[in-house]
C-alpha positions as CSV (number, residue, x, y, z in Angstrom):
1,M,-17.5,18.8,-18.6
2,Q,-17.9,17.0,-22.0
3,S,-15.3,19.2,-23.7
4,Q,-12.7,19.2,-20.9
5,I,-11.9,15.5,-20.8
6,Q,-9.6,14.4,-23.6
7,G,-9.3,10.6,-23.0
8,I,-7.2,8.4,-20.8
9,H,-4.3,10.1,-19.0
10,H,-2.7,7.1,-17.3
11,I,-3.7,3.8,-15.7
12,T,-2.2,2.7,-12.4
13,S,-1.9,-0.9,-11.3
14,L,-0.5,-3.0,-8.4
15,A,2.4,-5.4,-8.7
16,S,4.7,-7.6,-6.7
17,S,8.4,-7.6,-7.9
18,P,9.6,-4.1,-8.9
19,A,12.4,-5.6,-11.0
20,A,10.2,-8.0,-12.9
21,N,7.7,-5.2,-13.5
22,N,10.4,-3.0,-14.9
23,R,11.8,-5.7,-17.1
24,F,8.4,-6.5,-18.6
25,F,7.6,-3.0,-19.6
26,T,11.0,-1.7,-20.6
27,E,12.3,-4.9,-22.3
28,A,9.3,-7.1,-23.5
29,L,7.1,-4.1,-24.4
30,G,9.8,-1.7,-25.1
31,L,8.3,1.3,-23.3
32,R,10.4,3.9,-21.5
33,R,10.5,4.2,-17.7
34,V,9.8,7.9,-17.6
35,K,9.7,8.4,-13.8
36,T,11.0,6.5,-10.8
37,T,9.4,7.8,-7.7
38,V,7.4,6.6,-4.7
39,N,3.8,6.3,-3.7
40,F,3.1,9.7,-2.1
41,D,0.9,8.0,0.5
42,A,3.2,5.0,1.1
43,P,6.8,6.1,0.3
44,E,8.2,2.6,1.0
45,V,6.6,1.5,-2.2
46,Y,7.9,2.6,-5.7
47,H,5.7,4.4,-8.1
48,L,7.0,3.5,-11.6
49,Y,5.8,5.2,-14.8
50,Y,6.2,3.7,-18.3
51,G,5.3,5.4,-21.6
52,D,6.6,7.1,-24.7
53,E,9.7,9.4,-24.7
54,I,8.3,12.0,-22.4
55,G,5.3,10.3,-20.8
56,T,2.7,12.0,-22.9
57,P,-0.8,11.7,-21.4
58,G,-2.5,8.7,-23.1
59,T,0.6,6.6,-23.1
60,V,1.5,6.1,-19.5
61,M,1.1,2.8,-17.5
62,T,2.1,3.2,-13.9
63,Y,2.6,0.7,-11.0
64,F,2.8,0.5,-7.3
65,P,5.0,-2.7,-6.9
66,R,5.1,-4.1,-3.4
67,P,7.5,-7.1,-3.1
68,R,5.9,-10.5,-2.3
69,S,2.4,-9.1,-2.3
70,A,-0.5,-11.5,-3.0
71,R,-2.1,-11.6,-6.4
72,G,-5.5,-10.0,-6.8
73,K,-8.6,-12.1,-7.7
74,P,-10.3,-10.9,-11.0
75,G,-13.9,-10.1,-10.9
76,V,-16.5,-7.3,-11.4
77,G,-16.0,-3.8,-10.2
78,E,-12.6,-3.3,-11.7
79,V,-10.7,-2.5,-14.9
80,G,-10.2,-5.7,-16.8
81,T,-8.1,-5.6,-20.0
82,V,-5.8,-2.7,-20.7
83,S,-5.1,-2.3,-24.4
84,F,-2.3,-0.6,-26.3
85,V,-2.2,0.5,-30.0
86,I,0.3,-1.2,-32.4
87,P,0.6,-0.6,-36.1
88,V,-1.6,-2.5,-38.5
89,G,-0.1,-5.7,-39.6
90,T,2.3,-6.2,-36.7
91,S,0.4,-8.8,-34.6
92,E,2.5,-11.7,-35.8
93,A,5.7,-9.9,-35.1
94,W,4.4,-9.1,-31.6
95,K,3.4,-12.7,-30.9
96,I,7.0,-13.8,-31.8
97,R,8.5,-11.0,-29.6
98,L,6.3,-11.8,-26.6
99,A,7.1,-15.5,-26.9
100,E,10.8,-14.7,-27.0
101,F,10.4,-12.9,-23.7
102,R,8.4,-15.9,-22.3
103,V,5.3,-13.9,-21.8
104,G,2.3,-16.1,-20.9
105,G,-1.2,-16.5,-22.3
106,I,-0.6,-15.3,-25.8
107,T,-3.7,-15.5,-28.0
108,T,-5.3,-13.6,-30.8
109,D,-8.8,-12.5,-31.7
110,T,-10.8,-9.7,-33.3
111,L,-13.0,-7.2,-31.4
112,F,-15.0,-4.5,-33.2
113,G,-13.2,-5.3,-36.4
114,E,-9.7,-4.8,-35.0
115,N,-7.0,-7.5,-34.6
116,R,-5.7,-8.1,-31.1
117,V,-2.9,-9.9,-29.4
118,L,-3.9,-10.8,-25.9
119,F,-1.4,-11.8,-23.2
120,G,-0.7,-11.7,-19.5
121,G,1.6,-9.5,-17.4
122,P,4.0,-10.6,-14.7
123,D,1.2,-10.6,-12.0
124,G,-1.5,-12.1,-14.2
125,E,-2.7,-8.7,-15.7
126,S,-4.8,-8.8,-18.8
127,F,-3.3,-6.9,-21.7
128,A,-4.0,-6.5,-25.4
129,L,-2.2,-5.0,-28.4
130,V,-4.6,-3.7,-30.9
131,E,-3.9,-3.0,-34.6
132,R,-4.9,0.5,-35.5
133,E,-3.7,3.5,-37.5
134,D,-2.3,6.0,-35.1
135,T,-0.2,9.1,-35.6
136,R,1.4,9.2,-32.2
137,A,5.2,8.9,-32.2
138,P,6.5,5.8,-30.4
139,W,9.5,5.4,-28.1
140,T,12.1,3.5,-30.0
141,G,14.9,3.4,-27.4
142,G,13.6,0.1,-25.8
143,G,14.6,-2.3,-28.5
144,V,11.4,-2.2,-30.6
145,S,11.6,-0.7,-34.1
146,E,9.4,2.2,-35.0
147,D,7.4,0.2,-37.5
148,M,6.0,-2.0,-34.7
149,A,6.4,0.0,-31.5
150,I,3.5,0.7,-29.1
151,R,1.9,4.1,-29.8
152,G,0.0,4.5,-26.5
153,F,-3.3,3.4,-25.0
154,H,-6.0,2.1,-27.2
155,S,-8.6,1.5,-24.5
156,A,-9.5,-0.1,-21.1
157,S,-12.4,-2.4,-20.3
158,M,-14.5,-2.0,-17.2
159,R,-15.9,-5.3,-15.9
160,L,-19.3,-4.7,-14.2
161,R,-22.4,-6.6,-13.1
162,D,-24.6,-3.8,-14.6
163,G,-23.1,-1.2,-16.8
164,G,-26.1,1.1,-17.0
165,A,-25.0,3.7,-14.4
166,S,-21.4,3.7,-15.6
167,A,-22.5,4.2,-19.2
168,E,-24.4,7.3,-18.1
169,L,-21.3,8.6,-16.3
170,L,-19.3,8.1,-19.4
171,R,-21.8,10.0,-21.5
172,F,-21.7,12.8,-18.9
173,M,-17.9,12.8,-19.4
174,G,-18.3,13.3,-23.1
175,Y,-18.1,9.7,-24.4
176,E,-20.5,8.3,-26.9
177,A,-21.6,4.7,-27.4
178,V,-20.1,3.6,-30.8
179,G,-20.9,-0.1,-30.9
180,S,-21.6,-3.3,-29.1
181,E,-20.3,-6.9,-29.5
182,G,-21.6,-9.7,-27.3
183,A,-21.6,-8.4,-23.7
184,T,-19.2,-5.5,-24.5
185,M,-20.3,-2.0,-25.3
186,R,-17.7,0.5,-26.7
187,F,-17.6,4.2,-25.9
188,A,-15.4,6.8,-27.5
189,K,-14.5,10.4,-27.5
190,S,-15.0,12.0,-30.9
191,K,-12.2,14.5,-30.2
192,G,-9.6,13.2,-27.9
193,N,-5.9,12.3,-27.4
194,N,-6.1,9.0,-29.3
195,A,-6.4,7.1,-26.0
196,N,-10.1,7.8,-26.3
197,H,-11.9,4.4,-26.1
198,L,-13.5,2.6,-23.1
199,D,-15.4,-0.7,-23.1
200,I,-18.0,-1.8,-20.6
201,E,-18.1,-5.6,-20.2
202,T,-21.3,-6.7,-18.5
203,V,-20.8,-9.8,-16.3
204,A,-24.2,-10.4,-14.8
205,G,-23.8,-12.2,-11.4
206,G,-20.0,-12.0,-11.5
207,K,-18.1,-12.1,-8.2
208,R,-16.6,-9.0,-6.8
209,A,-12.9,-8.5,-7.6
210,K,-10.4,-8.5,-4.8
211,Q,-7.4,-6.2,-5.4
212,G,-3.9,-7.4,-5.2
213,A,-0.8,-7.7,-7.4
214,G,-2.0,-7.5,-11.1
215,S,-5.1,-5.4,-10.3
216,V,-5.7,-2.0,-11.7
217,H,-5.8,0.5,-8.9
218,H,-7.4,3.4,-10.8
219,I,-7.9,4.8,-14.3
220,A,-7.1,8.5,-14.9
221,F,-8.6,10.8,-17.5
222,S,-6.8,13.7,-19.1
223,V,-7.7,17.4,-18.8
224,A,-5.4,20.2,-20.1
225,D,-4.9,22.1,-16.9
226,A,-6.1,22.9,-13.3
227,A,-8.8,25.3,-14.6
228,A,-10.3,22.6,-16.7
229,Q,-10.0,20.2,-13.8
230,R,-11.9,22.6,-11.5
231,K,-14.8,22.8,-14.0
232,V,-14.9,19.0,-14.1
233,R,-14.9,18.7,-10.4
234,K,-17.7,21.2,-10.0
235,A,-19.8,19.4,-12.6
236,L,-19.2,16.0,-10.8
237,I,-20.1,17.4,-7.4
238,E,-23.3,19.0,-8.8
239,T,-24.3,15.7,-10.2
240,G,-23.8,14.0,-6.7
241,Y,-20.4,12.5,-6.8
242,Q,-18.0,12.7,-3.8
243,V,-14.8,14.2,-5.3
244,T,-11.5,14.9,-3.5
245,P,-9.9,18.3,-3.5
246,Q,-7.2,19.0,-6.1
247,I,-4.0,17.1,-5.0
248,D,-0.6,18.0,-6.2
249,R,1.2,14.9,-7.6
250,D,4.3,16.9,-8.7
251,Y,3.8,15.9,-12.4
252,F,0.1,16.6,-12.6
253,Q,-2.8,17.7,-10.4
254,A,-5.3,15.0,-9.5
255,I,-8.8,14.6,-8.2
256,Y,-10.5,11.3,-7.4
257,F,-14.0,9.9,-7.2
258,R,-15.6,6.4,-7.2
259,S,-17.6,5.4,-10.3
260,P,-21.0,3.7,-9.9
261,G,-19.5,0.3,-10.6
262,G,-16.9,0.8,-7.9
263,I,-13.9,1.6,-10.1
264,L,-11.7,4.5,-8.8
265,F,-11.6,7.3,-11.4
266,E,-9.0,10.1,-11.4
267,I,-9.0,13.3,-13.4
268,A,-5.4,14.4,-14.0
269,T,-3.9,17.5,-15.6
270,D,-1.5,17.3,-18.6
271,A,0.8,19.9,-17.0
272,P,3.4,20.2,-15.7
273,G,4.6,16.8,-17.0
274,F,7.4,14.4,-16.2
275,D,10.2,16.6,-17.3
276,A,9.3,19.1,-14.5
277,D,12.2,17.9,-12.4
278,E,14.4,15.9,-14.8
279,D,16.0,16.5,-18.2
280,R,14.2,14.7,-20.9
281,A,17.3,12.7,-21.9
282,S,17.5,11.2,-18.4
283,L,13.9,10.7,-17.5
284,G,13.3,7.8,-15.1
285,S,17.0,7.2,-14.4
286,A,17.1,8.7,-10.9
287,L,14.9,8.2,-7.8
288,K,12.8,11.4,-7.6
289,L,11.1,12.0,-4.2
290,P,8.3,14.3,-3.4
291,K,9.5,17.1,-1.1
292,Q,7.5,15.8,1.8
293,H,9.6,12.5,1.7
294,E,13.0,13.9,0.7
295,H,14.2,13.5,4.3
296,L,13.7,9.8,3.9
297,R,16.0,9.5,0.9
298,A,18.8,7.6,2.6
299,E,16.4,5.1,4.2
300,L,14.4,4.6,1.0
301,E,17.4,4.1,-1.2
302,A,18.7,1.5,1.2
303,E,15.4,-0.4,1.4
304,L,13.8,-0.1,-2.1
305,E,14.6,-3.1,-4.3
306,P,17.0,-2.4,-7.2
307,L,15.2,-2.2,-10.5
308,D,18.0,-3.1,-12.9
């Protein structure tokens, strides 16, 4: 199992306004909306994907936006801060850009020797931009120049009362502890897809999180294909985890299980990718529906809130 998992594949959160969510990611952060579809289990809700030019695993933030939904209450048992990589020396430029877009909660700090810009999302999400050398090619069609554009995920933090069991799970998944600072322990994949860091924040006695708009729904980890996914699934089941069967999400195969700290984990395949049903030049521009919901197209197109 240690060799199959390559790092973060995508992170999925909840939101309220679809239009505000779309503006934040495509305009303020300059990411590309690579897929416009619906929640397979609740087709009246969008599923929006943002990332690099083609939605490379390790770059994709996704959302289920439900209009007028209540905000979540932060706490333990959830993903806390989601961090993206930016080029070294660009923090000040990003602070100016975020302020121009009236993004809230902009502050700076240093964690594990890396400069960060921290800020809030439209629904109170906790984000950070982390300066780091990174060879991934950015999307530059969103108004952010190549010399400062987001490269993809840096890491995500898991906020837990006791991180011991989750640390053991991460080690089982091929992560190694590489440092600690205060109440935060950092784990990394030695060979990954550059989205290969996870932090465990221990908040002893913290109150349990309540999911709502702004909460991370699940974090997905990357494997190359369905064969690798089957090996991971078998290893998890043999260790005692309750794991779903493989589920076809059109753009990847998915399995799900609950981590010891209560966070929903997904293992997702890299193939077939977001260009499976759209030309790369037009990714995200049309509403794509899974075949089981295609008969609802007219109804959904009339009811879903316009994004632009």
